[in-house]
C-alpha positions in Angstrom: 85.2 39.7 -17.5 85.8 36.6 -19.7 84.2 32.7 -18.9 84.8 30.1 -20.6 82.5 27.0 -20.2 84.0 23.4 -20.9 80.9 21.5 -21.5 77.5 23.2 -22.6 75.2 20.1 -21.1 72.3 20.7 -18.7 74.5 22.2 -15.6 76.1 24.2 -17.7 73.5 25.6 -19.6 71.9 26.2 -16.3 74.9 28.7 -15.2 74.9 30.2 -18.7 71.2 31.1 -18.2 71.4 32.3 -14.7 74.3 34.5 -15.4 73.0 36.2 -17.9 70.0 36.3 -16.4 71.7 37.8 -13.3 73.4 40.4 -15.3 77.1 39.0 -14.2 78.3 39.1 -17.3 76.8 39.7 -21.2 77.0 37.3 -24.0 79.8 38.7 -25.6 81.4 37.7 -22.2 81.0 34.2 -22.7 82.1 31.0 -24.7 81.3 27.6 -24.7 83.0 24.6 -25.8 81.1 21.3 -26.4 81.7 17.9 -28.7 78.0 18.0 -29.5 77.3 20.5 -33.1 73.6 20.4 -31.8 74.2 21.6 -28.3 76.7 23.9 -29.8 74.0 25.8 -32.5 71.1 25.5 -29.7 73.5 27.2 -27.1 74.7 30.0 -29.3 71.6 30.6 -31.1 69.6 30.7 -27.3 71.8 32.9 -25.8 74.2 34.5 -28.2 77.2 32.9 -26.6 80.0 32.3 -28.8 80.1 28.2 -29.2 83.4 26.3 -30.1 84.1 22.6 -30.7 88.2 23.4 -29.5 88.4 23.0 -25.5 91.7 25.2 -25.7 90.7 27.9 -27.8 87.7 28.6 -25.8 89.7 28.2 -22.2 92.5 30.6 -23.7 92.3 34.1 -22.1 89.2 33.5 -19.8 89.3 34.8 -16.7 87.3 31.7 -15.5 87.3 28.3 -17.1 84.2 26.2 -15.6 84.4 22.5 -16.0 81.2 21.1 -16.6 81.6 18.1 -18.4 81.2 14.2 -17.1 83.4 13.2 -14.3 84.9 10.3 -16.3 86.1 12.9 -19.2 88.4 15.0 -16.9 91.5 13.4 -17.8 90.9 13.8 -21.7 89.4 17.7 -21.0 92.6 18.4 -18.6 95.3 17.2 -21.3 93.6 19.7 -23.8 93.4 22.5 -21.5 96.2 22.2 -18.6 98.5 24.5 -17.3 96.3 27.5 -17.4 98.1 30.7 -16.5 98.2 31.6 -12.7 95.5 34.3 -13.1 92.8 31.9 -14.5 90.2 30.1 -12.2 89.4 26.8 -12.8 86.1 26.2 -11.3 84.8 22.2 -11.9 81.3 21.0 -10.8 82.2 17.6 -11.5 80.9 15.2 -9.1 83.7 13.2 -6.8 86.4 15.4 -8.7 88.6 16.3 -5.6 90.6 19.6 -5.9 94.2 17.0 -5.7 92.8 15.5 -8.4 91.7 18.5 -10.2 95.2 19.9 -9.4 97.2 17.2 -10.8 95.3 16.7 -14.0 95.4 20.5 -14.9 99.0 21.1 -13.5 97.0 24.1 -11.9 96.3 25.4 -8.5 93.8 27.7 -8.5 91.0 25.7 -8.3 87.4 25.9 -6.7 85.1 22.5 -6.1 81.3 23.3 -6.3 78.6 20.8 -5.8 75.1 22.5 -7.4 72.3 20.8 -7.5 69.2 20.5 -10.2 67.0 23.3 -9.1 69.9 25.5 -10.3 68.1 25.3 -14.1 65.4 27.5 -12.7 67.9 29.8 -10.4 66.8 28.1 -7.2 69.8 25.8 -6.7 72.0 25.1 -3.6 75.4 24.9 -4.4 78.6 24.2 -1.9 81.8 24.9 -2.8 85.4 25.1 -1.4 88.6 26.0 -3.0 92.8 25.3 -2.7 94.8 27.5 -0.4 96.3 29.2 -4.0 92.6 31.0 -4.8 93.2 34.2 -4.0 90.2 36.6 -2.5 89.4 38.2 -6.0 88.9 34.6 -7.2 87.0 33.2 -4.6 84.5 36.5 -4.8 84.3 35.6 -8.6 83.2 31.9 -8.0 80.7 33.2 -5.4 79.5 35.6 -7.8 78.8 33.1 -10.7 77.8 30.5 -8.2 75.1 32.8 -6.4 73.3 33.9 -10.3 71.9 29.9 -9.8 70.8 29.8 -6.6 72.1 29.9 -3.3 75.9 29.4 -2.6 77.8 28.4 0.6 81.6 28.0 1.0 83.3 25.7 3.4 86.8 25.3 4.3 86.9 21.5 5.0 86.3 20.0 1.2 84.9 17.1 3.0 81.3 18.4 3.2 81.1 18.4 -0.8 80.6 14.4 -1.2 78.2 14.9 1.7 76.5 17.9 0.0 76.2 15.6 -3.1 74.6 13.1 -1.3 72.1 15.5 0.6 71.3 18.2 -2.1 72.6 16.6 -5.2 70.9 13.8 -5.3 68.4 15.2 -2.7 66.1 16.6 -5.7 65.9 13.2 -7.0 64.5 12.2 -3.0 61.8 14.8 -3.2 60.8 14.2 -6.9 60.0 10.3 -5.6 57.9 11.5 -2.8 55.8 13.9 -4.7 55.2 11.1 -7.4 54.5 8.8 -4.9 52.2 11.4 -3.0 50.1 12.0 -6.1 49.8 8.2 -6.9 48.5 7.9 -3.4 45.7 10.8 -4.0 44.9 8.9 -7.4 44.4 5.6 -5.4 42.0 6.9 -2.8 40.0 8.3 -5.9 40.8 12.0 -6.7 41.7 13.1 -10.4 45.4 12.5 -11.2 45.9 16.6 -12.4 44.0 17.6 -8.8 45.9 15.5 -7.0 49.1 16.8 -8.8 47.8 20.2 -8.0 47.5 19.7 -4.4 50.4 17.8 -3.8 52.8 20.4 -5.7 51.2 23.0 -3.4 51.2 21.3 -0.5 55.3 20.8 -1.1 55.8 24.2 -1.8 53.8 25.8 1.1 55.7 23.2 3.8 58.9 24.1 2.5 57.9 27.9 2.5 56.4 27.7 6.1 60.1 25.5 7.5 61.9 28.8 6.1 59.7 31.7 7.2 58.7 30.6 10.6 62.1 29.2 11.5 60.4 26.7 13.7 62.4 22.9 13.6 60.3 20.7 11.3 59.5 18.1 14.1 57.5 21.6 15.8 55.6 22.1 12.6 54.9 18.4 12.2 53.0 18.4 15.6 51.2 21.6 14.7 49.7 19.3 12.0 49.1 16.3 13.9 46.1 16.2 16.2 45.6 13.4 18.7 43.9 10.4 17.1 43.5 11.9 13.9 44.1 11.5 10.5 47.6 12.6 10.4 48.7 10.7 13.4 47.1 7.4 11.9 49.0 8.3 8.3 52.4 9.1 10.4 51.9 5.6 11.8 52.1 3.4 8.5 55.2 5.6 7.7 57.1 4.9 11.0 56.0 1.3 10.4 57.6 1.1 7.1 61.0 2.9 8.4 60.7 5.9 6.6 63.1 7.9 8.3 65.7 5.1 8.6 65.0 4.2 4.6 65.6 7.8 4.0 68.9 7.8 6.3 70.4 4.5 4.6 69.7 6.2 0.8 71.6 9.2 1.8 74.4 7.5 3.4 74.3 5.0 0.5 74.8 8.1 -1.7 77.5 9.8 0.3 79.6 6.4 0.1 78.9 6.4 -3.7 80.4 9.9 -3.9 83.4 9.3 -2.1 84.2 6.1 -4.4 83.9 8.2 -7.9 
C-alpha cells in the first residue's frame, strides 16, 4: 500500500508518525511532498520516508493521497495532481474544504473529508470523517485505518457535521489549553509556586477527563459529587456562573462553527 502526503506540516507529520508507529505502513510505503526544503530534509531524516518537491510525482501510483496543505492552497495543489486514477483515494484534512469543492478542483470522485484535531500529534486525536458516494468500501476501510492511527475516528454520513466538529473538536483543544493556562495562573495568584500549580492543574484535568470516560456518568452528576453545599467548590462555581462561563463557551463554539462554514 503506497500513501502519498501532499503537505508535510505538523498534521501531515503527525499522520506519518502515527501510521509508522501503528505499523499501518513502512517508510518505504510513504512519500511526502512539501515546498520547504527544510521540512523535506527533516521528514526524510526523522522517518526514513521519501520526500519530494513535486506534488504530481509524489501522488503518482499512490493508493491513498493525503491532502495536508493550507485550505487556500487547494486550487494550486489540485491543478498539479488533478484527475487521479479512479482507483486512487484522496483524503483531505483541509478545514472548510467541502467534498463538492474537492471533487470539482481535483476532477475526481473518490474523496474522503476528515477533521482531525491537534492531539493527533501524540496519537490521541479525535477525527470525524465522511466520504463521497463514489468511495467504495475498501477505500473507506483504508481511510478508517489511516485515521485510526492518530487516535479515535468516527465516520458520519452527513457532511454537515464536519464544520460542527471543527468548531468543537478541532478548535476545542485551544479552549482547553486556555482553561489550563488560566487555572495555572489562578493558582499562582493565590500563592502557589508556578511549577506546583502546573502539576496540580494538569493532573486534575487528566484525572477529571478519565473519570468522565471511565465512570460513564453525565458530567453534571460528577460535578455534583465534588460540590458540597455551602463549600469552596460551590463558591467557585457561583463566580463562574456570574461570569456567564457556559454562555461564553457556547458563543465561542458557535462563532467557530460560523467561521468554518465561511472558509
